ROLO-805706 format. One record per residue (C-alpha): residue in one letter; chain; x, y, z. Coordinates in steps of 0.05 Angstrom, whole numbers. Layout:
# residues N
+---------+--------+--------+--------+--------+
! residuo ! cadena !   east !  north !     up !
+---------+--------+--------+--------+--------+
!       a !      A !      X !      Y !      Z !
...
+---------+--------+--------+--------+--------+
END
This chain:
# residues 448
+---------+--------+--------+--------+--------+
! residuo ! cadena !   east !  north !     up !
+---------+--------+--------+--------+--------+
!       m !      A !     18 !   -372 !    125 !
!       v !      A !     28 !   -383 !     51 !
!       s !      A !     93 !   -411 !     24 !
!       r !      A !    144 !   -361 !     -3 !
!       q !      A !    139 !   -388 !    -74 !
!       k !      A !     63 !   -384 !    -73 !
!       l !      A !     67 !   -313 !    -44 !
!       v !      A !    113 !   -288 !    -99 !
!       r !      A !     75 !   -325 !   -154 !
!       r !      A !      9 !   -293 !   -132 !
!       i !      A !     39 !   -224 !   -128 !
!       g !      A !     67 !   -232 !   -198 !
!       l !      A !      0 !   -253 !   -227 !
!       f !      A !    -36 !   -194 !   -196 !
!       v !      A !     12 !   -141 !   -222 !
!       l !      A !     22 !   -171 !   -291 !
!       a !      A !    -39 !   -134 !   -318 !
!       a !      A !     -5 !    -68 !   -300 !
!       a !      A !     53 !    -84 !   -345 !
!       l !      A !      6 !    -96 !   -404 !
!       t !      A !    -13 !    -22 !   -406 !
!       v !      A !     55 !     -5 !   -435 !
!       g !      A !     81 !    -45 !   -494 !
!       c !      A !    153 !    -64 !   -510 !
!       t !      A !    176 !    -20 !   -568 !
!       r !      A !    243 !      6 !   -590 !
!       s !      A !    308 !    -34 !   -587 !
!       a !      A !    360 !    -13 !   -535 !
!       s !      A !    435 !    -11 !   -533 !
!       p !      A !    476 !    -73 !   -551 !
!       e !      A !    495 !   -119 !   -495 !
!       p !      A !    566 !   -112 !   -468 !
!       k !      A !    609 !   -173 !   -465 !
!       p !      A !    615 !   -207 !   -397 !
!       t !      A !    679 !   -193 !   -359 !
!       a !      A !    718 !   -243 !   -319 !
!       s !      A !    713 !   -203 !   -255 !
!       t !      A !    637 !   -207 !   -249 !
!       a !      A !    621 !   -230 !   -179 !
!       a !      A !    590 !   -297 !   -163 !
!       p !      A !    517 !   -298 !   -139 !
!       d !      A !    505 !   -261 !    -74 !
!       g !      A !    570 !   -223 !    -79 !
!       a !      A !    623 !   -275 !    -68 !
!       a !      A !    690 !   -246 !    -50 !
!       a !      A !    728 !   -214 !   -107 !
!       p !      A !    798 !   -193 !    -84 !
!       s !      A !    810 !   -156 !   -150 !
!       l !      A !    758 !   -105 !   -128 !
!       r !      A !    797 !    -80 !    -68 !
!       g !      A !    797 !     -5 !    -72 !
!       a !      A !    745 !     -4 !   -129 !
!       q !      A !    686 !     43 !   -123 !
!       v !      A !    613 !     36 !   -144 !
!       r !      A !    573 !    100 !   -152 !
!       v !      A !    500 !     91 !   -135 !
!       l !      A !    445 !    143 !   -146 !
!       g !      A !    378 !    138 !   -109 !
!       l !      A !    323 !    170 !    -68 !
!       w !      A !    332 !    136 !     -2 !
!       s !      A !    341 !    177 !     61 !
!       g !      A !    330 !    170 !    136 !
!       p !      A !    317 !     99 !    160 !
!       e !      A !    315 !     73 !     88 !
!       f !      A !    385 !     98 !     75 !
!       d !      A !    409 !     72 !    143 !
!       s !      A !    384 !      3 !    123 !
!       f !      A !    417 !      7 !     55 !
!       t !      A !    482 !     27 !     90 !
!       t !      A !    478 !    -38 !    130 !
!       v !      A !    464 !    -78 !     67 !
!       k !      A !    521 !    -49 !     26 !
!       s !      A !    570 !    -60 !     83 !
!       g !      A !    564 !   -135 !     71 !
!       w !      A !    589 !   -127 !     -1 !
!       e !      A !    643 !    -78 !     20 !
!       k !      A !    670 !   -127 !     72 !
!       d !      A !    670 !   -185 !     23 !
!       t !      A !    703 !   -149 !    -36 !
!       g !      A !    743 !    -92 !     -7 !
!       g !      A !    705 !    -45 !    -53 !
!       t !      A !    669 !     18 !    -33 !
!       v !      A !    598 !     41 !    -49 !
!       d !      A !    592 !    116 !    -59 !
!       w !      A !    521 !    138 !    -49 !
!       e !      A !    489 !    200 !    -80 !
!       g !      A !    421 !    216 !    -53 !
!       t !      A !    371 !    262 !    -88 !
!       q !      A !    298 !    279 !    -84 !
!       n !      A !    295 !    294 !   -159 !
!       l !      A !    325 !    231 !   -188 !
!       p !      A !    301 !    238 !   -261 !
!       a !      A !    331 !    308 !   -267 !
!       v !      A !    397 !    290 !   -233 !
!       l !      A !    405 !    226 !   -273 !
!       n !      A !    390 !    261 !   -339 !
!       a !      A !    440 !    316 !   -322 !
!       r !      A !    493 !    265 !   -305 !
!       l !      A !    480 !    227 !   -370 !
!       r !      A !    485 !    291 !   -411 !
!       s !      A !    550 !    310 !   -378 !
!       g !      A !    581 !    241 !   -391 !
!       n !      A !    587 !    227 !   -316 !
!       p !      A !    533 !    176 !   -302 !
!       p !      A !    528 !    136 !   -237 !
!       d !      A !    545 !     62 !   -243 !
!       i !      A !    478 !     39 !   -214 !
!       a !      A !    413 !     77 !   -205 !
!       i !      A !    355 !     57 !   -161 !
!       l !      A !    293 !     80 !   -197 !
!       p !      A !    225 !     90 !   -163 !
!       n !      A !    190 !     94 !   -230 !
!       l !      A !    179 !     34 !   -276 !
!       g !      A !    161 !     82 !   -332 !
!       l !      A !    229 !    116 !   -324 !
!       m !      A !    265 !     49 !   -330 !
!       r !      A !    228 !     35 !   -395 !
!       q !      A !    243 !    104 !   -423 !
!       l !      A !    317 !     99 !   -406 !
!       a !      A !    321 !     29 !   -436 !
!       d !      A !    287 !     51 !   -500 !
!       d !      A !    334 !    110 !   -505 !
!       g !      A !    395 !     64 !   -500 !
!       k !      A !    417 !     93 !   -433 !
!       l !      A !    419 !     28 !   -393 !
!       v !      A !    465 !    -32 !   -393 !
!       p !      A !    427 !    -97 !   -407 !
!       l !      A !    433 !   -143 !   -347 !
!       t !      A !    426 !   -204 !   -390 !
!       s !      A !    502 !   -209 !   -396 !
!       v !      A !    517 !   -180 !   -328 !
!       l !      A !    479 !   -229 !   -283 !
!       d !      A !    476 !   -304 !   -283 !
!       m !      A !    410 !   -311 !   -318 !
!       n !      A !    400 !   -383 !   -294 !
!       r !      A !    404 !   -355 !   -224 !
!       v !      A !    358 !   -297 !   -242 !
!       h !      A !    305 !   -345 !   -268 !
!       q !      A !    313 !   -388 !   -206 !
!       d !      A !    303 !   -328 !   -159 !
!       y !      A !    251 !   -288 !   -198 !
!       s !      A !    186 !   -312 !   -229 !
!       p !      A !    175 !   -299 !   -304 !
!       t !      A !    128 !   -242 !   -287 !
!       w !      A !    182 !   -202 !   -252 !
!       v !      A !    234 !   -217 !   -306 !
!       d !      A !    185 !   -195 !   -360 !
!       l !      A !    167 !   -131 !   -323 !
!       g !      A !    241 !   -114 !   -319 !
!       s !      A !    255 !   -129 !   -392 !
!       r !      A !    250 !    -92 !   -458 !
!       d !      A !    254 !   -128 !   -525 !
!       g !      A !    276 !   -192 !   -491 !
!       k !      A !    333 !   -161 !   -452 !
!       l !      A !    333 !   -153 !   -376 !
!       y !      A !    345 !    -82 !   -352 !
!       g !      A !    315 !    -79 !   -283 !
!       i !      A !    314 !   -120 !   -220 !
!       f !      A !    254 !   -109 !   -173 !
!       y !      A !    292 !   -101 !   -109 !
!       k !      A !    243 !    -73 !    -58 !
!       l !      A !    168 !    -82 !    -64 !
!       t !      A !    120 !    -34 !    -29 !
!       n !      A !     47 !    -46 !    -11 !
!       k !      A !     14 !     21 !    -21 !
!       a !      A !    -53 !      2 !      8 !
!       t !      A !    -33 !      5 !     82 !
!       v !      A !    -68 !     49 !    133 !
!       w !      A !    -27 !     52 !    197 !
!       y !      A !    -57 !     56 !    266 !
!       s !      A !    -46 !     36 !    338 !
!       p !      A !    -86 !    -26 !    359 !
!       r !      A !    -74 !     -7 !    431 !
!       a !      A !   -101 !     64 !    421 !
!       f !      A !   -161 !     37 !    382 !
!       a !      A !   -177 !    -12 !    438 !
!       a !      A !   -172 !     42 !    491 !
!       a !      A !   -220 !     87 !    453 !
!       k !      A !   -265 !     28 !    435 !
!       y !      A !   -257 !     40 !    360 !
!       s !      A !   -263 !    -15 !    308 !
!       v !      A !   -221 !    -20 !    245 !
!       p !      A !   -264 !      5 !    186 !
!       k !      A !   -273 !    -39 !    125 !
!       t !      A !   -306 !     10 !     77 !
!       w !      A !   -298 !     83 !     59 !
!       r !      A !   -366 !     98 !     89 !
!       e !      A !   -345 !     65 !    154 !
!       t !      A !   -280 !    104 !    153 !
!       m !      A !   -316 !    170 !    147 !
!       a !      A !   -364 !    150 !    202 !
!       l !      A !   -305 !    132 !    247 !
!       a !      A !   -273 !    199 !    231 !
!       d !      A !   -337 !    235 !    251 !
!       r !      A !   -340 !    197 !    316 !
!       m !      A !   -267 !    214 !    331 !
!       v !      A !   -281 !    288 !    319 !
!       a !      A !   -342 !    284 !    364 !
!       d !      A !   -297 !    252 !    417 !
!       g !      A !   -249 !    311 !    413 !
!       r !      A !   -197 !    271 !    374 !
!       t !      A !   -164 !    281 !    306 !
!       p !      A !   -173 !    224 !    256 !
!       f !      A !   -119 !    234 !    202 !
!       s !      A !    -46 !    251 !    194 !
!       v !      A !    -35 !    271 !    121 !
!       v !      A !     33 !    293 !     93 !
!       a !      A !     61 !    321 !     28 !
!       a !      A !    131 !    349 !     40 !
!       s !      A !    189 !    315 !      3 !
!       g !      A !    234 !    370 !    -25 !
!       p !      A !    229 !    374 !   -101 !
!       a !      A !    184 !    312 !    -99 !
!       s !      A !    134 !    344 !    -51 !
!       g !      A !     63 !    322 !    -67 !
!       w !      A !     76 !    249 !    -82 !
!       p !      A !     43 !    223 !    -17 !
!       l !      A !    -20 !    258 !    -40 !
!       t !      A !    -19 !    226 !   -108 !
!       d !      A !    -14 !    158 !    -74 !
!       w !      A !    -79 !    175 !    -38 !
!       v !      A !   -114 !    190 !   -104 !
!       s !      A !    -85 !    129 !   -139 !
!       e !      A !   -113 !     83 !    -86 !
!       i !      A !   -180 !    118 !    -86 !
!       v !      A !   -186 !    114 !   -163 !
!       l !      A !   -169 !     40 !   -164 !
!       n !      A !   -220 !     25 !   -109 !
!       n !      A !   -273 !     72 !   -136 !
!       c !      A !   -267 !     64 !   -212 !
!       g !      A !   -237 !     -5 !   -220 !
!       p !      A !   -176 !    -31 !   -257 !
!       s !      A !   -201 !    -21 !   -328 !
!       l !      A !   -212 !     54 !   -322 !
!       y !      A !   -149 !     59 !   -279 !
!       d !      A !   -107 !     29 !   -335 !
!       k !      A !   -138 !     75 !   -387 !
!       w !      A !   -125 !    136 !   -342 !
!       i !      A !    -52 !    117 !   -334 !
!       a !      A !    -45 !    107 !   -410 !
!       a !      A !    -78 !    175 !   -423 !
!       q !      A !   -135 !    141 !   -459 !
!       v !      A !   -187 !    178 !   -416 !
!       p !      A !   -182 !    250 !   -392 !
!       w !      A !   -169 !    268 !   -320 !
!       t !      A !   -237 !    303 !   -322 !
!       d !      A !   -272 !    235 !   -330 !
!       a !      A !   -331 !    233 !   -282 !
!       c !      A !   -304 !    177 !   -238 !
!       i !      A !   -233 !    204 !   -237 !
!       k !      A !   -259 !    273 !   -217 !
!       q !      A !   -304 !    242 !   -164 !
!       s !      A !   -243 !    206 !   -134 !
!       f !      A !   -205 !    272 !   -129 !
!       r !      A !   -265 !    303 !    -95 !
!       m !      A !   -268 !    247 !    -44 !
!       f !      A !   -197 !    262 !    -25 !
!       t !      A !   -206 !    338 !    -22 !
!       k !      A !   -268 !    329 !     20 !
!       l !      A !   -228 !    288 !     70 !
!       v !      A !   -173 !    339 !     73 !
!       q !      A !   -220 !    399 !     78 !
!       t !      A !   -270 !    371 !    129 !
!       r !      A !   -262 !    411 !    193 !
!       g !      A !   -225 !    371 !    247 !
!       y !      A !   -207 !    313 !    202 !
!       v !      A !   -133 !    327 !    190 !
!       l !      A !    -81 !    344 !    242 !
!       g !      A !    -54 !    414 !    232 !
!       g !      A !    -95 !    425 !    169 !
!       t !      A !    -63 !    447 !    103 !
!       a !      A !     -3 !    481 !    136 !
!       r !      A !     20 !    417 !    169 !
!       i !      A !      7 !    375 !    107 !
!       l !      A !     53 !    420 !     66 !
!       t !      A !    110 !    419 !    117 !
!       t !      A !    109 !    347 !    143 !
!       t !      A !    148 !    290 !    111 !
!       d !      A !    129 !    218 !    102 !
!       a !      A !    180 !    198 !    156 !
!       e !      A !    144 !    243 !    207 !
!       g !      A !     73 !    227 !    188 !
!       a !      A !     63 !    168 !    235 !
!       d !      A !     92 !    203 !    296 !
!       p !      A !     25 !    231 !    323 !
!       l !      A !     -6 !    161 !    324 !
!       y !      A !     44 !    138 !    377 !
!       s !      A !     48 !    199 !    422 !
!       s !      A !     12 !    199 !    489 !
!       p !      A !    -44 !    217 !    480 !
!       p !      A !    -47 !    205 !    405 !
!       g !      A !    -47 !    268 !    362 !
!       a !      A !    -81 !    229 !    306 !
!       y !      A !   -106 !    158 !    296 !
!       l !      A !    -99 !    141 !    221 !
!       y !      A !    -41 !    149 !    174 !
!       y !      A !    -44 !    126 !    101 !
!       l !      A !     25 !    111 !     73 !
!       a !      A !     59 !     54 !     37 !
!       s !      A !     87 !     -5 !     76 !
!       f !      A !    156 !     25 !     82 !
!       a !      A !    125 !     68 !    137 !
!       q !      A !    141 !      9 !    183 !
!       g !      A !    214 !     26 !    177 !
!       f !      A !    200 !     97 !    200 !
!       i !      A !    158 !     74 !    259 !
!       a !      A !    206 !     21 !    282 !
!       a !      A !    265 !     69 !    278 !
!       k !      A !    229 !    125 !    316 !
!       y !      A !    196 !     80 !    368 !
!       p !      A !    241 !     19 !    378 !
!       t !      A !    204 !     -3 !    441 !
!       l !      A !    137 !    -11 !    406 !
!       n !      A !    114 !    -82 !    394 !
!       a !      A !     96 !    -97 !    321 !
!       g !      A !     25 !   -121 !    317 !
!       r !      A !      5 !   -100 !    387 !
!       d !      A !     28 !    -27 !    390 !
!       y !      A !     28 !    -12 !    316 !
!       g !      A !     -2 !    -45 !    254 !
!       f !      A !    -41 !    -31 !    191 !
!       f !      A !   -106 !    -48 !    156 !
!       t !      A !   -119 !    -51 !     82 !
!       f !      A !   -145 !     12 !     48 !
!       p !      A !   -221 !     13 !     57 !
!       t !      A !   -267 !    -13 !      3 !
!       i !      A !   -304 !     39 !    -38 !
!       d !      A !   -338 !     -3 !    -92 !
!       p !      A !   -351 !    -74 !    -68 !
!       r !      A !   -333 !   -100 !   -137 !
!       y !      A !   -260 !    -80 !   -123 !
!       s !      A !   -257 !    -98 !    -50 !
!       g !      A !   -185 !   -102 !    -25 !
!       a !      A !   -155 !    -70 !    -88 !
!       v !      A !    -84 !    -49 !    -74 !
!       t !      A !    -32 !     -6 !   -108 !
!       i !      A !     40 !    -24 !   -104 !
!       g !      A !    108 !      7 !   -116 !
!       a !      A !    177 !    -21 !   -128 !
!       d !      A !    249 !      4 !   -128 !
!       v !      A !    282 !    -20 !   -192 !
!       l !      A !    357 !    -32 !   -196 !
!       v !      A !    388 !    -12 !   -263 !
!       m !      A !    460 !     -8 !   -288 !
!       v !      A !    479 !     56 !   -323 !
!       h !      A !    555 !     48 !   -328 !
!       d !      A !    587 !    -20 !   -336 !
!       t !      A !    647 !    -34 !   -290 !
!       p !      A !    671 !    -98 !   -256 !
!       a !      A !    653 !    -68 !   -188 !
!       a !      A !    584 !    -48 !   -212 !
!       r !      A !    572 !   -119 !   -238 !
!       s !      A !    593 !   -148 !   -171 !
!       f !      A !    549 !   -101 !   -131 !
!       m !      A !    489 !   -111 !   -177 !
!       t !      A !    496 !   -187 !   -169 !
!       y !      A !    499 !   -179 !    -93 !
!       l !      A !    437 !   -135 !    -90 !
!       a !      A !    397 !   -182 !   -135 !
!       g !      A !    411 !   -241 !    -89 !
!       a !      A !    374 !   -266 !    -28 !
!       r !      A !    430 !   -251 !     21 !
!       a !      A !    427 !   -175 !     11 !
!       q !      A !    351 !   -174 !     11 !
!       e !      A !    345 !   -216 !     74 !
!       a !      A !    393 !   -168 !    109 !
!       w !      A !    345 !   -110 !     96 !
!       i !      A !    283 !   -152 !    111 !
!       k !      A !    310 !   -164 !    181 !
!       l !      A !    316 !    -89 !    191 !
!       g !      A !    243 !    -78 !    172 !
!       g !      A !    207 !    -40 !    117 !
!       f !      A !    226 !    -87 !     60 !
!       t !      A !    185 !   -137 !     20 !
!       s !      A !    222 !   -181 !    -30 !
!       v !      A !    198 !   -219 !    -91 !
!       n !      A !    261 !   -262 !    -93 !
!       r !      A !    237 !   -334 !    -88 !
!       s !      A !    301 !   -354 !    -51 !
!       v !      A !    286 !   -308 !      7 !
!       s !      A !    261 !   -347 !     68 !
!       p !      A !    194 !   -327 !     98 !
!       d !      A !    229 !   -334 !    166 !
!       a !      A !    271 !   -274 !    148 !
!       y !      A !    212 !   -228 !    162 !
!       p !      A !    224 !   -205 !    233 !
!       d !      A !    152 !   -194 !    258 !
!       p !      A !     79 !   -206 !    243 !
!       v !      A !     68 !   -138 !    212 !
!       a !      A !    123 !   -148 !    160 !
!       r !      A !     96 !   -217 !    143 !
!       a !      A !     25 !   -189 !    139 !
!       v !      A !     48 !   -136 !     89 !
!       a !      A !     71 !   -191 !     42 !
!       e !      A !     11 !   -236 !     55 !
!       d !      A !    -37 !   -178 !     44 !
!       l !      A !    -13 !   -174 !    -28 !
!       t !      A !    -29 !   -248 !    -39 !
!       e !      A !   -102 !   -240 !    -18 !
!       t !      A !   -124 !   -184 !    -64 !
!       k !      A !   -161 !   -196 !   -128 !
!       v !      A !   -141 !   -129 !   -158 !
!       s !      A !    -70 !   -100 !   -157 !
!       r !      A !    -36 !    -46 !   -198 !
!       f !      A !     28 !     -6 !   -196 !
!       s !      A !     15 !     63 !   -165 !
!       a !      A !     -9 !    109 !   -221 !
!       g !      A !     45 !    161 !   -216 !
!       d !      A !     99 !    108 !   -221 !
!       m !      A !     70 !     85 !   -287 !
!       m !      A !     62 !    153 !   -318 !
!       p !      A !    116 !    192 !   -356 !
!       a !      A !    161 !    231 !   -308 !
!       s !      A !    135 !    298 !   -335 !
!       v !      A !     64 !    278 !   -319 !
!       q !      A !     83 !    252 !   -250 !
!       r !      A !    118 !    317 !   -232 !
!       a !      A !     60 !    359 !   -257 !
!       w !      A !     12 !    317 !   -215 !
!       w !      A !     55 !    327 !   -152 !
!       q !      A !     51 !    402 !   -162 !
!       g !      A !    -23 !    399 !   -179 !
!       m !      A !    -38 !    363 !   -113 !
!       l !      A !     -1 !    417 !    -73 !
!       e !      A !    -44 !    470 !   -107 !
!       l !      A !   -108 !    430 !    -99 !
!       i !      A !   -104 !    421 !    -23 !
!       q !      A !    -93 !    496 !    -16 !
!       d !      A !   -151 !    514 !    -62 !
!       p !      A !   -200 !    456 !    -79 !
!       g !      A !   -237 !    505 !   -123 !
!       q !      A !   -181 !    496 !   -175 !
!       l !      A !   -200 !    423 !   -186 !
!       n !      A !   -229 !    432 !   -256 !
!       s !      A !   -171 !    474 !   -282 !
!       i !      A !   -119 !    427 !   -250 !
!       l !      A !   -151 !    365 !   -281 !
!       g !      A !   -155 !    400 !   -348 !
!       s !      A !    -82 !    419 !   -345 !
!       l !      A !    -61 !    348 !   -326 !
!       t !      A !   -102 !    321 !   -384 !
!       r !      A !    -63 !    365 !   -432 !
!       t !      A !      3 !    346 !   -400 !
!       a !      A !    -13 !    272 !   -405 !
!       q !      A !    -34 !    278 !   -478 !
!       s !      A !     30 !    315 !   -497 !
!       a !      A !     72 !    262 !   -463 !
!       k !      A !     41 !    203 !   -501 !
+---------+--------+--------+--------+--------+
END
């Protein structure tokens, strides 16, 4: 077990290269002056906030939202304030509409680092440099994470919730009963899938449904394949629109995914189920009796879905994950990651207090204990992780030699949305691959 500080430091070093693909450019809005009612670190009680409201906009739903409700209740109890949550599956559109109408949320929880940078460059965010105690920020967060959340020397975003996007979920108990071994390479994974089909079993659960954001779980598949197949250099150029989507290795990666989806017997329910099943439901077949499927690729927050749906399952024995299989040995263990980024859109005393609370170890440990949360706050105790699976998610990130933010989360929002739609079209008609990749190349070039 590595120490918490070493764990965070290693994660930071691995993802730093991802940040270098996008430079710091335009200046943002001037910093507001600090107010006397800003809360102390970790949300110390502030009686003057009794009855105050904080409007928060984000994507979380289901078990994620339930966990957030538990976390926010700690601040509400301390301060007497109230957190008003607005959930949406199309956050960029809703946030932009609210900004145009002059009715912004106080705090937004962004799933897209590129979106944070765009909003900061457009002067739409409140610099946190004068909102938070920066001495405490530098104590809790390594320079890497502060730099990633900054533009032109001003802090705009706090990395609140890290996600390992290289996790393939399975049931160790079901694997043992069927005498299956965990695959380490893509070739071994396909061989295992063939064996499962021969045994009359279904290998994969694959999902795409997510309202207006439908398609994103499929783009995560392709991101991880591209990084493992083509390596970090080409991956970075692809994200930055410096190579076309029709590049030979990029196209090959898409074909590897479409072959998996289209191979007879590989995917539970075929295309129809993929299009109608959400990420929260995708792991369910793995833990039915008998299992309806045996492998489910989804980011580490899937643990929250599994634990909520099957509270009697034992983490590590009944459910667990293995790292996405190696495609090219040069990039063995390469992982993509995601992060929810806290930003302030409207400056109020209550928003300052709640932002301070969320940035601190207390709020993050509260969610860690509920499952499905990995923190990069150095003040968070490793003992806060409730089970071996949660600890392994964090440790898995420390052992990789190659790590990048998930491609869609680093692309302009317009490209990301076009890619989501393109994946939905692709799984219904793989013959459209060339035209879809050509269209995405044009979209990426126009968004540069």
